[in-house]
Biotite code that builds the C-alpha atoms (Angstrom):
import biotite.structure as struc

atoms = struc.array([
    struc.Atom([17.813, 9.525, -1.229], chain_id="A", res_id=1, res_name="MET", atom_name="CA", element="C"),
    struc.Atom([18.981, 6.003, -0.614], chain_id="A", res_id=2, res_name="ASN", atom_name="CA", element="C"),
    struc.Atom([20.305, 3.350, -3.020], chain_id="A", res_id=3, res_name="TYR", atom_name="CA", element="C"),
    struc.Atom([17.321, 3.119, -5.380], chain_id="A", res_id=4, res_name="LEU", atom_name="CA", element="C"),
    struc.Atom([16.949, 6.835, -6.021], chain_id="A", res_id=5, res_name="ALA", atom_name="CA", element="C"),
    struc.Atom([20.692, 7.411, -6.408], chain_id="A", res_id=6, res_name="HIS", atom_name="CA", element="C"),
    struc.Atom([20.918, 4.551, -8.879], chain_id="A", res_id=7, res_name="ILE", atom_name="CA", element="C"),
    struc.Atom([17.895, 5.835, -10.800], chain_id="A", res_id=8, res_name="PHE", atom_name="CA", element="C"),
    struc.Atom([19.412, 9.337, -10.955], chain_id="A", res_id=9, res_name="LEU", atom_name="CA", element="C"),
    struc.Atom([22.655, 8.133, -12.555], chain_id="A", res_id=10, res_name="SER", atom_name="CA", element="C"),
    struc.Atom([22.030, 9.458, -16.067], chain_id="A", res_id=11, res_name="CYS", atom_name="CA", element="C"),
    struc.Atom([21.990, 6.006, -17.695], chain_id="A", res_id=12, res_name="ASP", atom_name="CA", element="C"),
    struc.Atom([25.788, 6.055, -17.424], chain_id="A", res_id=13, res_name="ASN", atom_name="CA", element="C"),
    struc.Atom([27.553, 3.036, -15.918], chain_id="A", res_id=14, res_name="GLU", atom_name="CA", element="C"),
    struc.Atom([30.521, 4.965, -14.530], chain_id="A", res_id=15, res_name="ASP", atom_name="CA", element="C"),
    struc.Atom([28.249, 7.640, -13.029], chain_id="A", res_id=16, res_name="ILE", atom_name="CA", element="C"),
    struc.Atom([26.188, 4.794, -11.553], chain_id="A", res_id=17, res_name="LEU", atom_name="CA", element="C"),
    struc.Atom([29.277, 3.251, -9.949], chain_id="A", res_id=18, res_name="MET", atom_name="CA", element="C"),
    struc.Atom([30.381, 6.558, -8.399], chain_id="A", res_id=19, res_name="GLY", atom_name="CA", element="C"),
    struc.Atom([26.872, 7.408, -7.258], chain_id="A", res_id=20, res_name="ASN", atom_name="CA", element="C"),
    struc.Atom([26.521, 3.968, -5.647], chain_id="A", res_id=21, res_name="PHE", atom_name="CA", element="C"),
    struc.Atom([29.873, 3.874, -3.833], chain_id="A", res_id=22, res_name="ILE", atom_name="CA", element="C"),
    struc.Atom([29.967, 7.530, -2.719], chain_id="A", res_id=23, res_name="ALA", atom_name="CA", element="C"),
    struc.Atom([28.962, 6.931, 0.906], chain_id="A", res_id=24, res_name="ASP", atom_name="CA", element="C"),
    struc.Atom([31.471, 4.090, 1.270], chain_id="A", res_id=25, res_name="SER", atom_name="CA", element="C"),
    struc.Atom([34.680, 5.887, 0.356], chain_id="A", res_id=26, res_name="ILE", atom_name="CA", element="C"),
    struc.Atom([36.736, 8.716, 1.815], chain_id="A", res_id=27, res_name="SER", atom_name="CA", element="C"),
    struc.Atom([37.533, 12.000, 0.102], chain_id="A", res_id=28, res_name="ILE", atom_name="CA", element="C"),
    struc.Atom([41.136, 10.825, -0.366], chain_id="A", res_id=29, res_name="ASN", atom_name="CA", element="C"),
    struc.Atom([39.944, 7.639, -2.098], chain_id="A", res_id=30, res_name="GLU", atom_name="CA", element="C"),
    struc.Atom([37.761, 9.645, -4.508], chain_id="A", res_id=31, res_name="VAL", atom_name="CA", element="C"),
    struc.Atom([40.852, 11.292, -6.010], chain_id="A", res_id=32, res_name="ALA", atom_name="CA", element="C"),
    struc.Atom([42.194, 7.850, -6.976], chain_id="A", res_id=33, res_name="LEU", atom_name="CA", element="C"),
    struc.Atom([39.115, 6.948, -9.028], chain_id="A", res_id=34, res_name="LEU", atom_name="CA", element="C"),
    struc.Atom([38.732, 7.397, -12.795], chain_id="A", res_id=35, res_name="PRO", atom_name="CA", element="C"),
    struc.Atom([37.224, 10.785, -13.690], chain_id="A", res_id=36, res_name="GLU", atom_name="CA", element="C"),
    struc.Atom([33.810, 9.420, -14.763], chain_id="A", res_id=37, res_name="GLU", atom_name="CA", element="C"),
    struc.Atom([33.399, 7.567, -11.466], chain_id="A", res_id=38, res_name="ILE", atom_name="CA", element="C"),
    struc.Atom([34.488, 10.709, -9.596], chain_id="A", res_id=39, res_name="GLN", atom_name="CA", element="C"),
    struc.Atom([31.707, 12.513, -11.465], chain_id="A", res_id=40, res_name="ALA", atom_name="CA", element="C"),
    struc.Atom([29.262, 9.958, -10.059], chain_id="A", res_id=41, res_name="GLY", atom_name="CA", element="C"),
    struc.Atom([30.528, 10.613, -6.526], chain_id="A", res_id=42, res_name="VAL", atom_name="CA", element="C"),
    struc.Atom([30.110, 14.363, -7.064], chain_id="A", res_id=43, res_name="ARG", atom_name="CA", element="C"),
    struc.Atom([26.608, 13.776, -8.424], chain_id="A", res_id=44, res_name="LEU", atom_name="CA", element="C"),
    struc.Atom([25.739, 11.728, -5.322], chain_id="A", res_id=45, res_name="HIS", atom_name="CA", element="C"),
    struc.Atom([26.840, 14.568, -3.069], chain_id="A", res_id=46, res_name="ARG", atom_name="CA", element="C"),
    struc.Atom([24.926, 17.175, -5.095], chain_id="A", res_id=47, res_name="LYS", atom_name="CA", element="C"),
    struc.Atom([21.785, 15.036, -4.882], chain_id="A", res_id=48, res_name="ILE", atom_name="CA", element="C"),
    struc.Atom([22.227, 14.671, -1.111], chain_id="A", res_id=49, res_name="ASP", atom_name="CA", element="C"),
    struc.Atom([22.768, 18.397, -0.633], chain_id="A", res_id=50, res_name="SER", atom_name="CA", element="C"),
    struc.Atom([19.793, 19.340, -2.813], chain_id="A", res_id=51, res_name="TYR", atom_name="CA", element="C"),
    struc.Atom([17.557, 16.807, -1.066], chain_id="A", res_id=52, res_name="THR", atom_name="CA", element="C"),
    struc.Atom([18.615, 17.703, 2.484], chain_id="A", res_id=53, res_name="ASP", atom_name="CA", element="C"),
    struc.Atom([17.895, 21.406, 1.948], chain_id="A", res_id=54, res_name="THR", atom_name="CA", element="C"),
    struc.Atom([14.677, 21.091, -0.082], chain_id="A", res_id=55, res_name="HIS", atom_name="CA", element="C"),
    struc.Atom([11.620, 22.592, 1.648], chain_id="A", res_id=56, res_name="ALA", atom_name="CA", element="C"),
    struc.Atom([9.326, 19.659, 0.801], chain_id="A", res_id=57, res_name="ILE", atom_name="CA", element="C"),
    struc.Atom([11.801, 17.070, 2.100], chain_id="A", res_id=58, res_name="VAL", atom_name="CA", element="C"),
    struc.Atom([12.385, 19.127, 5.242], chain_id="A", res_id=59, res_name="ARG", atom_name="CA", element="C"),
    struc.Atom([8.647, 18.990, 6.022], chain_id="A", res_id=60, res_name="GLN", atom_name="CA", element="C"),
    struc.Atom([8.806, 15.198, 6.204], chain_id="A", res_id=61, res_name="GLY", atom_name="CA", element="C"),
    struc.Atom([12.082, 15.287, 8.109], chain_id="A", res_id=62, res_name="THR", atom_name="CA", element="C"),
    struc.Atom([10.561, 17.634, 10.685], chain_id="A", res_id=63, res_name="GLN", atom_name="CA", element="C"),
    struc.Atom([7.588, 15.284, 11.190], chain_id="A", res_id=64, res_name="ARG", atom_name="CA", element="C"),
    struc.Atom([10.043, 12.448, 11.842], chain_id="A", res_id=65, res_name="LEU", atom_name="CA", element="C"),
    struc.Atom([12.309, 14.529, 14.106], chain_id="A", res_id=66, res_name="GLN", atom_name="CA", element="C"),
    struc.Atom([10.526, 13.778, 17.413], chain_id="A", res_id=67, res_name="PRO", atom_name="CA", element="C"),
    struc.Atom([10.863, 10.040, 16.753], chain_id="A", res_id=68, res_name="HIS", atom_name="CA", element="C"),
    struc.Atom([14.273, 9.776, 15.080], chain_id="A", res_id=69, res_name="HIS", atom_name="CA", element="C"),
    struc.Atom([16.118, 12.948, 16.071], chain_id="A", res_id=70, res_name="ARG", atom_name="CA", element="C"),
    struc.Atom([19.371, 13.369, 14.110], chain_id="A", res_id=71, res_name="LYS", atom_name="CA", element="C"),
    struc.Atom([18.566, 10.270, 12.040], chain_id="A", res_id=72, res_name="TYR", atom_name="CA", element="C"),
    struc.Atom([15.408, 11.841, 10.556], chain_id="A", res_id=73, res_name="SER", atom_name="CA", element="C"),
    struc.Atom([17.138, 12.715, 7.248], chain_id="A", res_id=74, res_name="PRO", atom_name="CA", element="C"),
    struc.Atom([18.381, 9.122, 6.970], chain_id="A", res_id=75, res_name="VAL", atom_name="CA", element="C"),
    struc.Atom([14.876, 7.785, 7.603], chain_id="A", res_id=76, res_name="VAL", atom_name="CA", element="C"),
    struc.Atom([13.350, 10.077, 4.975], chain_id="A", res_id=77, res_name="ILE", atom_name="CA", element="C"),
    struc.Atom([15.953, 8.875, 2.442], chain_id="A", res_id=78, res_name="ASP", atom_name="CA", element="C"),
    struc.Atom([14.874, 5.258, 2.934], chain_id="A", res_id=79, res_name="VAL", atom_name="CA", element="C"),
    struc.Atom([11.171, 6.145, 2.959], chain_id="A", res_id=80, res_name="LEU", atom_name="CA", element="C"),
    struc.Atom([11.637, 7.986, -0.323], chain_id="A", res_id=81, res_name="TYR", atom_name="CA", element="C"),
    struc.Atom([13.148, 4.854, -1.889], chain_id="A", res_id=82, res_name="ASP", atom_name="CA", element="C"),
    struc.Atom([10.007, 2.981, -0.827], chain_id="A", res_id=83, res_name="HIS", atom_name="CA", element="C"),
    struc.Atom([7.828, 5.697, -2.334], chain_id="A", res_id=84, res_name="LEU", atom_name="CA", element="C"),
    struc.Atom([9.887, 5.732, -5.536], chain_id="A", res_id=85, res_name="LEU", atom_name="CA", element="C"),
    struc.Atom([9.482, 1.971, -5.846], chain_id="A", res_id=86, res_name="ALA", atom_name="CA", element="C"),
    struc.Atom([5.720, 2.390, -5.445], chain_id="A", res_id=87, res_name="ASN", atom_name="CA", element="C"),
    struc.Atom([5.586, 5.145, -8.067], chain_id="A", res_id=88, res_name="ASN", atom_name="CA", element="C"),
    struc.Atom([8.135, 3.576, -10.388], chain_id="A", res_id=89, res_name="TRP", atom_name="CA", element="C"),
    struc.Atom([5.992, 3.547, -13.538], chain_id="A", res_id=90, res_name="GLU", atom_name="CA", element="C"),
    struc.Atom([5.417, 7.294, -13.153], chain_id="A", res_id=91, res_name="ARG", atom_name="CA", element="C"),
    struc.Atom([9.148, 7.995, -13.461], chain_id="A", res_id=92, res_name="TYR", atom_name="CA", element="C"),
    struc.Atom([10.639, 5.134, -15.462], chain_id="A", res_id=93, res_name="SER", atom_name="CA", element="C"),
    struc.Atom([9.993, 3.540, -18.824], chain_id="A", res_id=94, res_name="GLY", atom_name="CA", element="C"),
    struc.Atom([11.053, 0.099, -17.596], chain_id="A", res_id=95, res_name="SER", atom_name="CA", element="C"),
    struc.Atom([9.646, -2.022, -14.796], chain_id="A", res_id=96, res_name="SER", atom_name="CA", element="C"),
    struc.Atom([11.371, -1.975, -11.415], chain_id="A", res_id=97, res_name="LEU", atom_name="CA", element="C"),
    struc.Atom([12.243, -5.726, -11.529], chain_id="A", res_id=98, res_name="PRO", atom_name="CA", element="C"),
    struc.Atom([13.867, -5.312, -14.969], chain_id="A", res_id=99, res_name="VAL", atom_name="CA", element="C"),
    struc.Atom([15.717, -2.167, -13.847], chain_id="A", res_id=100, res_name="PHE", atom_name="CA", element="C"),
    struc.Atom([16.965, -3.913, -10.689], chain_id="A", res_id=101, res_name="ALA", atom_name="CA", element="C"),
    struc.Atom([18.228, -6.948, -12.612], chain_id="A", res_id=102, res_name="GLN", atom_name="CA", element="C"),
    struc.Atom([20.061, -4.702, -15.093], chain_id="A", res_id=103, res_name="ASP", atom_name="CA", element="C"),
    struc.Atom([21.753, -2.867, -12.210], chain_id="A", res_id=104, res_name="VAL", atom_name="CA", element="C"),
    struc.Atom([22.703, -6.133, -10.494], chain_id="A", res_id=105, res_name="TYR", atom_name="CA", element="C"),
    struc.Atom([24.354, -7.331, -13.716], chain_id="A", res_id=106, res_name="LYS", atom_name="CA", element="C"),
    struc.Atom([26.447, -4.156, -13.866], chain_id="A", res_id=107, res_name="ILE", atom_name="CA", element="C"),
    struc.Atom([27.425, -4.444, -10.211], chain_id="A", res_id=108, res_name="PHE", atom_name="CA", element="C"),
    struc.Atom([28.295, -8.133, -10.575], chain_id="A", res_id=109, res_name="SER", atom_name="CA", element="C"),
    struc.Atom([30.472, -7.428, -13.587], chain_id="A", res_id=110, res_name="ARG", atom_name="CA", element="C"),
    struc.Atom([32.223, -4.551, -11.799], chain_id="A", res_id=111, res_name="ARG", atom_name="CA", element="C"),
    struc.Atom([32.423, -6.131, -8.333], chain_id="A", res_id=112, res_name="MET", atom_name="CA", element="C"),
    struc.Atom([36.196, -5.619, -8.076], chain_id="A", res_id=113, res_name="GLU", atom_name="CA", element="C"),
    struc.Atom([35.715, -1.839, -8.256], chain_id="A", res_id=114, res_name="GLU", atom_name="CA", element="C"),
    struc.Atom([33.545, -1.823, -5.125], chain_id="A", res_id=115, res_name="MET", atom_name="CA", element="C"),
    struc.Atom([34.917, -0.726, -1.754], chain_id="A", res_id=116, res_name="PRO", atom_name="CA", element="C"),
    struc.Atom([35.310, -3.518, 0.828], chain_id="A", res_id=117, res_name="GLY", atom_name="CA", element="C"),
    struc.Atom([32.008, -3.221, 2.721], chain_id="A", res_id=118, res_name="ARG", atom_name="CA", element="C"),
    struc.Atom([29.967, -2.916, -0.460], chain_id="A", res_id=119, res_name="LEU", atom_name="CA", element="C"),
    struc.Atom([31.847, -5.811, -2.026], chain_id="A", res_id=120, res_name="LYS", atom_name="CA", element="C"),
    struc.Atom([30.911, -7.963, 0.975], chain_id="A", res_id=121, res_name="ARG", atom_name="CA", element="C"),
    struc.Atom([27.257, -6.824, 1.004], chain_id="A", res_id=122, res_name="ASN", atom_name="CA", element="C"),
    struc.Atom([26.607, -6.850, -2.726], chain_id="A", res_id=123, res_name="LEU", atom_name="CA", element="C"),
    struc.Atom([25.981, -10.612, -3.039], chain_id="A", res_id=124, res_name="PRO", atom_name="CA", element="C"),
    struc.Atom([23.296, -10.323, -0.323], chain_id="A", res_id=125, res_name="ARG", atom_name="CA", element="C"),
    struc.Atom([21.834, -7.255, -2.005], chain_id="A", res_id=126, res_name="MET", atom_name="CA", element="C"),
    struc.Atom([21.484, -9.167, -5.255], chain_id="A", res_id=127, res_name="ILE", atom_name="CA", element="C"),
    struc.Atom([20.325, -12.438, -3.695], chain_id="A", res_id=128, res_name="GLU", atom_name="CA", element="C"),
    struc.Atom([17.616, -10.724, -1.640], chain_id="A", res_id=129, res_name="HIS", atom_name="CA", element="C"),
    struc.Atom([16.754, -8.213, -4.398], chain_id="A", res_id=130, res_name="ASP", atom_name="CA", element="C"),
    struc.Atom([17.003, -5.169, -2.146], chain_id="A", res_id=131, res_name="TRP", atom_name="CA", element="C"),
    struc.Atom([16.162, -2.678, -4.896], chain_id="A", res_id=132, res_name="LEU", atom_name="CA", element="C"),
    struc.Atom([12.897, -4.377, -5.792], chain_id="A", res_id=133, res_name="ASN", atom_name="CA", element="C"),
    struc.Atom([12.061, -5.106, -2.150], chain_id="A", res_id=134, res_name="ASN", atom_name="CA", element="C"),
    struc.Atom([11.972, -1.416, -1.260], chain_id="A", res_id=135, res_name="TYR", atom_name="CA", element="C"),
    struc.Atom([8.455, -1.579, -2.684], chain_id="A", res_id=136, res_name="LYS", atom_name="CA", element="C"),
    struc.Atom([7.047, -3.696, 0.137], chain_id="A", res_id=137, res_name="THR", atom_name="CA", element="C"),
    struc.Atom([6.524, -2.704, 3.746], chain_id="A", res_id=138, res_name="ILE", atom_name="CA", element="C"),
    struc.Atom([8.405, -5.872, 4.741], chain_id="A", res_id=139, res_name="GLU", atom_name="CA", element="C"),
    struc.Atom([11.362, -4.896, 2.548], chain_id="A", res_id=140, res_name="GLY", atom_name="CA", element="C"),
    struc.Atom([11.323, -1.371, 3.943], chain_id="A", res_id=141, res_name="LEU", atom_name="CA", element="C"),
    struc.Atom([11.229, -2.700, 7.492], chain_id="A", res_id=142, res_name="LYS", atom_name="CA", element="C"),
    struc.Atom([14.107, -5.115, 6.723], chain_id="A", res_id=143, res_name="PHE", atom_name="CA", element="C"),
    struc.Atom([16.245, -2.227, 5.444], chain_id="A", res_id=144, res_name="THR", atom_name="CA", element="C"),
    struc.Atom([15.515, -0.003, 8.418], chain_id="A", res_id=145, res_name="LEU", atom_name="CA", element="C"),
    struc.Atom([16.123, -2.765, 10.968], chain_id="A", res_id=146, res_name="GLU", atom_name="CA", element="C"),
    struc.Atom([19.426, -3.599, 9.288], chain_id="A", res_id=147, res_name="LYS", atom_name="CA", element="C"),
    struc.Atom([20.424, 0.056, 9.526], chain_id="A", res_id=148, res_name="MET", atom_name="CA", element="C"),
    struc.Atom([19.363, 0.178, 13.177], chain_id="A", res_id=149, res_name="ASP", atom_name="CA", element="C"),
    struc.Atom([22.019, -2.430, 14.015], chain_id="A", res_id=150, res_name="LYS", atom_name="CA", element="C"),
    struc.Atom([24.771, -0.208, 12.586], chain_id="A", res_id=151, res_name="ARG", atom_name="CA", element="C"),
    struc.Atom([24.010, 2.964, 14.556], chain_id="A", res_id=152, res_name="THR", atom_name="CA", element="C"),
    struc.Atom([25.877, 3.908, 17.697], chain_id="A", res_id=153, res_name="ARG", atom_name="CA", element="C"),
    struc.Atom([23.036, 5.995, 19.128], chain_id="A", res_id=154, res_name="PHE", atom_name="CA", element="C"),
    struc.Atom([19.319, 5.223, 19.499], chain_id="A", res_id=155, res_name="PRO", atom_name="CA", element="C"),
    struc.Atom([17.717, 5.730, 16.083], chain_id="A", res_id=156, res_name="SER", atom_name="CA", element="C"),
    struc.Atom([14.323, 4.002, 16.313], chain_id="A", res_id=157, res_name="ASN", atom_name="CA", element="C"),
    struc.Atom([14.680, 3.055, 12.633], chain_id="A", res_id=158, res_name="PHE", atom_name="CA", element="C"),
    struc.Atom([12.358, 0.116, 13.243], chain_id="A", res_id=159, res_name="GLY", atom_name="CA", element="C"),
    struc.Atom([9.556, 2.504, 14.244], chain_id="A", res_id=160, res_name="GLY", atom_name="CA", element="C"),
    struc.Atom([9.863, 4.461, 10.994], chain_id="A", res_id=161, res_name="ALA", atom_name="CA", element="C"),
    struc.Atom([7.500, 2.114, 9.154], chain_id="A", res_id=162, res_name="VAL", atom_name="CA", element="C"),
    struc.Atom([4.791, 2.968, 11.660], chain_id="A", res_id=163, res_name="GLU", atom_name="CA", element="C"),
    struc.Atom([5.410, 6.695, 11.115], chain_id="A", res_id=164, res_name="HIS", atom_name="CA", element="C"),
    struc.Atom([5.247, 6.227, 7.363], chain_id="A", res_id=165, res_name="LEU", atom_name="CA", element="C"),
    struc.Atom([1.957, 4.363, 7.615], chain_id="A", res_id=166, res_name="LEU", atom_name="CA", element="C"),
    struc.Atom([0.503, 7.020, 9.947], chain_id="A", res_id=167, res_name="ASP", atom_name="CA", element="C"),
    struc.Atom([1.103, 9.730, 7.310], chain_id="A", res_id=168, res_name="ASP", atom_name="CA", element="C"),
    struc.Atom([1.383, 7.619, 4.153], chain_id="A", res_id=169, res_name="TYR", atom_name="CA", element="C"),
    struc.Atom([-0.690, 9.861, 1.872], chain_id="A", res_id=170, res_name="GLU", atom_name="CA", element="C"),
    struc.Atom([1.140, 12.976, 3.043], chain_id="A", res_id=171, res_name="LEU", atom_name="CA", element="C"),
    struc.Atom([4.575, 11.403, 2.501], chain_id="A", res_id=172, res_name="PHE", atom_name="CA", element="C"),
    struc.Atom([3.404, 10.174, -0.923], chain_id="A", res_id=173, res_name="MET", atom_name="CA", element="C"),
    struc.Atom([2.147, 13.634, -1.881], chain_id="A", res_id=174, res_name="GLU", atom_name="CA", element="C"),
    struc.Atom([5.390, 15.261, -0.765], chain_id="A", res_id=175, res_name="GLU", atom_name="CA", element="C"),
    struc.Atom([7.498, 12.685, -2.576], chain_id="A", res_id=176, res_name="PHE", atom_name="CA", element="C"),
    struc.Atom([5.604, 13.124, -5.849], chain_id="A", res_id=177, res_name="ASN", atom_name="CA", element="C"),
    struc.Atom([5.957, 16.902, -5.582], chain_id="A", res_id=178, res_name="ALA", atom_name="CA", element="C"),
    struc.Atom([9.686, 16.624, -4.853], chain_id="A", res_id=179, res_name="PHE", atom_name="CA", element="C"),
    struc.Atom([10.880, 13.855, -7.160], chain_id="A", res_id=180, res_name="PHE", atom_name="CA", element="C"),
    struc.Atom([10.237, 15.628, -10.486], chain_id="A", res_id=181, res_name="PRO", atom_name="CA", element="C"),
    struc.Atom([12.251, 18.533, -9.088], chain_id="A", res_id=182, res_name="GLU", atom_name="CA", element="C"),
    struc.Atom([15.269, 16.367, -8.245], chain_id="A", res_id=183, res_name="ILE", atom_name="CA", element="C"),
    struc.Atom([15.074, 14.803, -11.717], chain_id="A", res_id=184, res_name="ILE", atom_name="CA", element="C"),
    struc.Atom([15.051, 18.280, -13.269], chain_id="A", res_id=185, res_name="ALA", atom_name="CA", element="C"),
    struc.Atom([17.916, 19.346, -11.000], chain_id="A", res_id=186, res_name="TYR", atom_name="CA", element="C"),
    struc.Atom([20.061, 16.399, -12.059], chain_id="A", res_id=187, res_name="VAL", atom_name="CA", element="C"),
    struc.Atom([19.196, 16.982, -15.717], chain_id="A", res_id=188, res_name="ASP", atom_name="CA", element="C"),
    struc.Atom([20.038, 20.703, -15.637], chain_id="A", res_id=189, res_name="SER", atom_name="CA", element="C"),
    struc.Atom([22.817, 21.083, -13.071], chain_id="A", res_id=190, res_name="HIS", atom_name="CA", element="C"),
    struc.Atom([24.866, 17.942, -13.341], chain_id="A", res_id=191, res_name="CYS", atom_name="CA", element="C"),
    struc.Atom([26.928, 17.054, -16.335], chain_id="A", res_id=192, res_name="LYS", atom_name="CA", element="C"),
    struc.Atom([26.145, 13.405, -16.878], chain_id="A", res_id=193, res_name="CYS", atom_name="CA", element="C"),
])
């Protein structure tokens, strides 16, 4: 799961949301310095990642991507799943994606000082270019993957992931819609939000 799914799975709790959002940008030592509720969000993020990475349905998609993206296949599937969530938003949420995104941006803007350095620098661009809402489009998905490609040290072929998604779009969609209710149920039953 990438930004959109982690944010969505934050139990409608602002502190959980903050921890869930910043989890990949802070070290284990930094987590201990955070308020308890934000630490709970970091723990939730890690539980979601672990559950997702080991889930049989997700692994099917990851294995299809493996020949093209090697060790980055789980990263690619995370971003693809955000695209699929955005395109199935009404199935899982009572509010529209644009409204949800704007509400999240307001929270992040208000709590900017709590963000780690890299996120603090990137957040204005995220808001200005509406990254959460843009996951819905192929262009937005491609933008995200190409941006990620520039940050990797090893060949990732992130840019080619859009082509692989389009080749098997219905299959990825079917897998996502089988998996996502399970991750929602997992968060609801296993994580104290």
